[in-house]
N, C-alpha and C positions, 0 to 999 in steps of 0.2 A: 504494500500500500504506500503510495506516494503522498507526502504531506504537501498541501498547496501552500504556496508562498506569495508574498506581495512585496513590492518595493515602495518605500516611502522616502522622500527627500526632505531632510531637515535643513531649513534655511537658517543660517547662523547670524546672530547679532551680538553686539557687546563683546565680552571676553571670549565668546565662542567663535568669533571671526578668526581667531588664531588657527582654527581648523579648516578655514576656507569659507567660501560663500555657501556651500551646501555639503551635507554629509548624506550619502545614500545608505539606507538601511534595508536589509532583507529580513522580513518578518513572516511569521506564520499568518496565513489568512485569518481574518477576524480578530487580529490583535487589537488591543486597546491602547490608549495613550499611556497607561501604566506599563504595559508590556514594552512599548516603544522606549519609554524612559529607561527601563532596565537594559535594553539592548544598546541604547545610546551610551550609557555609562561604560559598558564593555568596549564599545567602539572607540570612545574618547581615550580610554586607557591604552588601547592598542595604538592609536594614532600618535599619541604623545604621552609616554609614561612620566614625563617631567612636568606636565601641566598640573599646577598646584591648586586649582580652583574647582575640583570635581564636586565639592559640596554645593557649589553654585547651581548645579543641576537640580538639586532637591528644592531650591527656592524659586526656580524658574517655572514659567508656565508655557503652554503650547497653544498655538492659534492657527486658524486658517486665515484667509484674508477677510473673513466676515465675522468670526466668532472665536472667543476663548474656549478651549476644549476642556471638558471634565476628564478626570483620570479614567472614567469608565466608558468614554466615547470609543466606539468601534471605528477603526480606520478602514479606508478603502484603498485598494491598489492604485498607485500612481499619484497619491496625494502629495502636495508640498505643504509641510507643516513648519511654521516659524517657531524657533525657541526664543522666548523673551525673558532674558535675565532681569532680576529686580534692578531698579535704578534709584538713585538718590541724588539730591541736588540741593542747592541752597538759594 
């Protein structure tokens, strides 16, 4: 039995731009945002073991161009999802 997969592109902003404009992820079909977050953590560690802000992933949210996504949102093949790190300013 073959497990169906899908590709999601994570568009990077803020500190995550150190990984490029986008990070492609191969996920199991019907993966959620929470599943994607876990896979992205592994991918980030592989891409740059010296990146010291991996905890930033925990406080970041994910969005399409029209909405912020809940952790339980089921993703679709071919989606581009933006990672939005927290910001502060004065």
